[in-house]
Chimera marker file (.cmm) of the C-alpha trace (Angstrom):
<marker_set name="trace">
<marker id="1" x="-0.738" y="-0.845" z="0.567" r="1" g="1" b="0" radius="0.5"/>
<marker id="2" x="1.051" y="3.161" z="-1.147" r="1" g="1" b="0" radius="0.5"/>
<marker id="3" x="2.229" y="5.856" z="2.262" r="1" g="1" b="0" radius="0.5"/>
<marker id="4" x="-0.008" y="9.260" z="1.912" r="1" g="1" b="0" radius="0.5"/>
<marker id="5" x="2.161" y="11.693" z="0.131" r="1" g="1" b="0" radius="0.5"/>
<marker id="6" x="3.286" y="8.526" z="-2.748" r="1" g="1" b="0" radius="0.5"/>
<marker id="7" x="-1.151" y="7.914" z="-2.572" r="1" g="1" b="0" radius="0.5"/>
<marker id="8" x="-1.787" y="12.124" z="-3.124" r="1" g="1" b="0" radius="0.5"/>
<marker id="9" x="0.674" y="12.425" z="-6.058" r="1" g="1" b="0" radius="0.5"/>
<marker id="10" x="-1.360" y="9.511" z="-7.496" r="1" g="1" b="0" radius="0.5"/>
<marker id="11" x="-4.458" y="10.283" z="-7.420" r="1" g="1" b="0" radius="0.5"/>
<marker id="12" x="-3.977" y="14.074" z="-8.924" r="1" g="1" b="0" radius="0.5"/>
<marker id="13" x="-1.767" y="12.996" z="-11.523" r="1" g="1" b="0" radius="0.5"/>
<marker id="14" x="-4.900" y="10.952" z="-13.066" r="1" g="1" b="0" radius="0.5"/>
<marker id="15" x="-7.027" y="13.332" z="-12.259" r="1" g="1" b="0" radius="0.5"/>
<marker id="16" x="-4.898" y="15.650" z="-13.850" r="1" g="1" b="0" radius="0.5"/>
<marker id="17" x="-5.622" y="13.204" z="-16.698" r="1" g="1" b="0" radius="0.5"/>
<marker id="18" x="-9.712" y="13.249" z="-16.439" r="1" g="1" b="0" radius="0.5"/>
<marker id="19" x="-11.822" y="15.499" z="-19.367" r="1" g="1" b="0" radius="0.5"/>
<marker id="20" x="-13.518" y="17.453" z="-17.334" r="1" g="1" b="0" radius="0.5"/>
<marker id="21" x="-16.834" y="15.059" z="-17.417" r="1" g="1" b="0" radius="0.5"/>
<marker id="22" x="-15.167" y="12.678" z="-15.540" r="1" g="1" b="0" radius="0.5"/>
<marker id="23" x="-14.147" y="14.934" z="-12.452" r="1" g="1" b="0" radius="0.5"/>
<marker id="24" x="-17.550" y="15.330" z="-11.531" r="1" g="1" b="0" radius="0.5"/>
<marker id="25" x="-17.511" y="11.756" z="-10.996" r="1" g="1" b="0" radius="0.5"/>
<marker id="26" x="-14.857" y="11.527" z="-9.554" r="1" g="1" b="0" radius="0.5"/>
<marker id="27" x="-15.723" y="14.930" z="-6.915" r="1" g="1" b="0" radius="0.5"/>
<marker id="28" x="-19.464" y="12.659" z="-5.878" r="1" g="1" b="0" radius="0.5"/>
<marker id="29" x="-16.786" y="9.398" z="-5.350" r="1" g="1" b="0" radius="0.5"/>
<marker id="30" x="-15.350" y="11.335" z="-2.959" r="1" g="1" b="0" radius="0.5"/>
<marker id="31" x="-17.892" y="13.781" z="-1.540" r="1" g="1" b="0" radius="0.5"/>
<marker id="32" x="-19.530" y="10.663" z="-0.454" r="1" g="1" b="0" radius="0.5"/>
<marker id="33" x="-16.737" y="9.193" z="1.065" r="1" g="1" b="0" radius="0.5"/>
<marker id="34" x="-15.750" y="12.141" z="2.391" r="1" g="1" b="0" radius="0.5"/>
<marker id="35" x="-18.890" y="12.340" z="3.986" r="1" g="1" b="0" radius="0.5"/>
<marker id="36" x="-19.288" y="9.478" z="4.562" r="1" g="1" b="0" radius="0.5"/>
<marker id="37" x="-15.933" y="9.247" z="6.645" r="1" g="1" b="0" radius="0.5"/>
<marker id="38" x="-18.391" y="12.388" z="8.665" r="1" g="1" b="0" radius="0.5"/>
<marker id="39" x="-21.049" y="9.901" z="9.791" r="1" g="1" b="0" radius="0.5"/>
<marker id="40" x="-18.791" y="6.699" z="11.533" r="1" g="1" b="0" radius="0.5"/>
<marker id="41" x="-17.257" y="9.532" z="13.404" r="1" g="1" b="0" radius="0.5"/>
<marker id="42" x="-20.733" y="11.588" z="14.348" r="1" g="1" b="0" radius="0.5"/>
<marker id="43" x="-21.839" y="7.323" z="15.061" r="1" g="1" b="0" radius="0.5"/>
<marker id="44" x="-18.322" y="7.191" z="17.246" r="1" g="1" b="0" radius="0.5"/>
<marker id="45" x="-18.596" y="10.226" z="18.944" r="1" g="1" b="0" radius="0.5"/>
<marker id="46" x="-23.106" y="9.607" z="19.976" r="1" g="1" b="0" radius="0.5"/>
<marker id="47" x="-22.341" y="6.510" z="21.237" r="1" g="1" b="0" radius="0.5"/>
<marker id="48" x="-20.022" y="7.138" z="24.135" r="1" g="1" b="0" radius="0.5"/>
<marker id="49" x="-21.282" y="6.982" z="26.991" r="1" g="1" b="0" radius="0.5"/>
<marker id="50" x="-22.604" y="10.702" z="28.304" r="1" g="1" b="0" radius="0.5"/>
<marker id="51" x="-21.222" y="11.746" z="25.222" r="1" g="1" b="0" radius="0.5"/>
<marker id="52" x="-24.384" y="14.436" z="24.376" r="1" g="1" b="0" radius="0.5"/>
<marker id="53" x="-24.924" y="15.358" z="28.060" r="1" g="1" b="0" radius="0.5"/>
<marker id="54" x="-22.021" y="16.829" z="28.689" r="1" g="1" b="0" radius="0.5"/>
<marker id="55" x="-22.480" y="17.727" z="24.228" r="1" g="1" b="0" radius="0.5"/>
<marker id="56" x="-25.169" y="20.219" z="26.383" r="1" g="1" b="0" radius="0.5"/>
<marker id="57" x="-23.511" y="20.885" z="29.334" r="1" g="1" b="0" radius="0.5"/>
<marker id="58" x="-20.684" y="22.761" z="27.137" r="1" g="1" b="0" radius="0.5"/>
<marker id="59" x="-22.982" y="23.799" z="24.280" r="1" g="1" b="0" radius="0.5"/>
<marker id="60" x="-24.850" y="26.077" z="27.070" r="1" g="1" b="0" radius="0.5"/>
<marker id="61" x="-21.935" y="27.107" z="29.384" r="1" g="1" b="0" radius="0.5"/>
<marker id="62" x="-21.487" y="29.691" z="25.803" r="1" g="1" b="0" radius="0.5"/>
<marker id="63" x="-24.745" y="30.064" z="25.349" r="1" g="1" b="0" radius="0.5"/>
<marker id="64" x="-23.882" y="31.806" z="28.796" r="1" g="1" b="0" radius="0.5"/>
<marker id="65" x="-20.585" y="32.955" z="28.478" r="1" g="1" b="0" radius="0.5"/>
<marker id="66" x="-19.207" y="30.896" z="31.322" r="1" g="1" b="0" radius="0.5"/>
<marker id="67" x="-16.025" y="29.893" z="29.526" r="1" g="1" b="0" radius="0.5"/>
<marker id="68" x="-12.443" y="29.751" z="30.386" r="1" g="1" b="0" radius="0.5"/>
<marker id="69" x="-9.830" y="30.902" z="28.127" r="1" g="1" b="0" radius="0.5"/>
<marker id="70" x="-7.401" y="27.846" z="26.499" r="1" g="1" b="0" radius="0.5"/>
<marker id="71" x="-4.146" y="29.333" z="27.500" r="1" g="1" b="0" radius="0.5"/>
<marker id="72" x="-5.715" y="29.008" z="30.762" r="1" g="1" b="0" radius="0.5"/>
<marker id="73" x="-5.278" y="25.623" z="30.727" r="1" g="1" b="0" radius="0.5"/>
<marker id="74" x="-2.853" y="24.954" z="28.578" r="1" g="1" b="0" radius="0.5"/>
<marker id="75" x="0.250" y="26.092" z="29.508" r="1" g="1" b="0" radius="0.5"/>
<marker id="76" x="2.527" y="24.566" z="27.414" r="1" g="1" b="0" radius="0.5"/>
<marker id="77" x="1.812" y="25.334" z="23.635" r="1" g="1" b="0" radius="0.5"/>
<link id1="1" id2="2" r="1" g="1" b="0" radius="0.2"/>
<link id1="2" id2="3" r="1" g="1" b="0" radius="0.2"/>
<link id1="3" id2="4" r="1" g="1" b="0" radius="0.2"/>
<link id1="4" id2="5" r="1" g="1" b="0" radius="0.2"/>
<link id1="5" id2="6" r="1" g="1" b="0" radius="0.2"/>
<link id1="6" id2="7" r="1" g="1" b="0" radius="0.2"/>
<link id1="7" id2="8" r="1" g="1" b="0" radius="0.2"/>
<link id1="8" id2="9" r="1" g="1" b="0" radius="0.2"/>
<link id1="9" id2="10" r="1" g="1" b="0" radius="0.2"/>
<link id1="10" id2="11" r="1" g="1" b="0" radius="0.2"/>
<link id1="11" id2="12" r="1" g="1" b="0" radius="0.2"/>
<link id1="12" id2="13" r="1" g="1" b="0" radius="0.2"/>
<link id1="13" id2="14" r="1" g="1" b="0" radius="0.2"/>
<link id1="14" id2="15" r="1" g="1" b="0" radius="0.2"/>
<link id1="15" id2="16" r="1" g="1" b="0" radius="0.2"/>
<link id1="16" id2="17" r="1" g="1" b="0" radius="0.2"/>
<link id1="17" id2="18" r="1" g="1" b="0" radius="0.2"/>
<link id1="18" id2="19" r="1" g="1" b="0" radius="0.2"/>
<link id1="19" id2="20" r="1" g="1" b="0" radius="0.2"/>
<link id1="20" id2="21" r="1" g="1" b="0" radius="0.2"/>
<link id1="21" id2="22" r="1" g="1" b="0" radius="0.2"/>
<link id1="22" id2="23" r="1" g="1" b="0" radius="0.2"/>
<link id1="23" id2="24" r="1" g="1" b="0" radius="0.2"/>
<link id1="24" id2="25" r="1" g="1" b="0" radius="0.2"/>
<link id1="25" id2="26" r="1" g="1" b="0" radius="0.2"/>
<link id1="26" id2="27" r="1" g="1" b="0" radius="0.2"/>
<link id1="27" id2="28" r="1" g="1" b="0" radius="0.2"/>
<link id1="28" id2="29" r="1" g="1" b="0" radius="0.2"/>
<link id1="29" id2="30" r="1" g="1" b="0" radius="0.2"/>
<link id1="30" id2="31" r="1" g="1" b="0" radius="0.2"/>
<link id1="31" id2="32" r="1" g="1" b="0" radius="0.2"/>
<link id1="32" id2="33" r="1" g="1" b="0" radius="0.2"/>
<link id1="33" id2="34" r="1" g="1" b="0" radius="0.2"/>
<link id1="34" id2="35" r="1" g="1" b="0" radius="0.2"/>
<link id1="35" id2="36" r="1" g="1" b="0" radius="0.2"/>
<link id1="36" id2="37" r="1" g="1" b="0" radius="0.2"/>
<link id1="37" id2="38" r="1" g="1" b="0" radius="0.2"/>
<link id1="38" id2="39" r="1" g="1" b="0" radius="0.2"/>
<link id1="39" id2="40" r="1" g="1" b="0" radius="0.2"/>
<link id1="40" id2="41" r="1" g="1" b="0" radius="0.2"/>
<link id1="41" id2="42" r="1" g="1" b="0" radius="0.2"/>
<link id1="42" id2="43" r="1" g="1" b="0" radius="0.2"/>
<link id1="43" id2="44" r="1" g="1" b="0" radius="0.2"/>
<link id1="44" id2="45" r="1" g="1" b="0" radius="0.2"/>
<link id1="45" id2="46" r="1" g="1" b="0" radius="0.2"/>
<link id1="46" id2="47" r="1" g="1" b="0" radius="0.2"/>
<link id1="47" id2="48" r="1" g="1" b="0" radius="0.2"/>
<link id1="48" id2="49" r="1" g="1" b="0" radius="0.2"/>
<link id1="49" id2="50" r="1" g="1" b="0" radius="0.2"/>
<link id1="50" id2="51" r="1" g="1" b="0" radius="0.2"/>
<link id1="51" id2="52" r="1" g="1" b="0" radius="0.2"/>
<link id1="52" id2="53" r="1" g="1" b="0" radius="0.2"/>
<link id1="53" id2="54" r="1" g="1" b="0" radius="0.2"/>
<link id1="54" id2="55" r="1" g="1" b="0" radius="0.2"/>
<link id1="55" id2="56" r="1" g="1" b="0" radius="0.2"/>
<link id1="56" id2="57" r="1" g="1" b="0" radius="0.2"/>
<link id1="57" id2="58" r="1" g="1" b="0" radius="0.2"/>
<link id1="58" id2="59" r="1" g="1" b="0" radius="0.2"/>
<link id1="59" id2="60" r="1" g="1" b="0" radius="0.2"/>
<link id1="60" id2="61" r="1" g="1" b="0" radius="0.2"/>
<link id1="61" id2="62" r="1" g="1" b="0" radius="0.2"/>
<link id1="62" id2="63" r="1" g="1" b="0" radius="0.2"/>
<link id1="63" id2="64" r="1" g="1" b="0" radius="0.2"/>
<link id1="64" id2="65" r="1" g="1" b="0" radius="0.2"/>
<link id1="65" id2="66" r="1" g="1" b="0" radius="0.2"/>
<link id1="66" id2="67" r="1" g="1" b="0" radius="0.2"/>
<link id1="67" id2="68" r="1" g="1" b="0" radius="0.2"/>
<link id1="68" id2="69" r="1" g="1" b="0" radius="0.2"/>
<link id1="69" id2="70" r="1" g="1" b="0" radius="0.2"/>
<link id1="70" id2="71" r="1" g="1" b="0" radius="0.2"/>
<link id1="71" id2="72" r="1" g="1" b="0" radius="0.2"/>
<link id1="72" id2="73" r="1" g="1" b="0" radius="0.2"/>
<link id1="73" id2="74" r="1" g="1" b="0" radius="0.2"/>
<link id1="74" id2="75" r="1" g="1" b="0" radius="0.2"/>
<link id1="75" id2="76" r="1" g="1" b="0" radius="0.2"/>
<link id1="76" id2="77" r="1" g="1" b="0" radius="0.2"/>
</marker_set>
């Protein structure tokens, strides 16, 4: 299997050879793959115990301005 940079390079070479009408097909397929991956990741998060409750709590804190500057939490970056 190719590593990511080699795979991207090969993909670019092939894409650059395609006529315009085929590019639309490639775009549709790539969009499908990304959307599917996003959906899989969302399902994985939603399956975590307490995730939805924690998310709602965080959204409420943000709405009321109960936020902490990340620099206070992470001084090592």
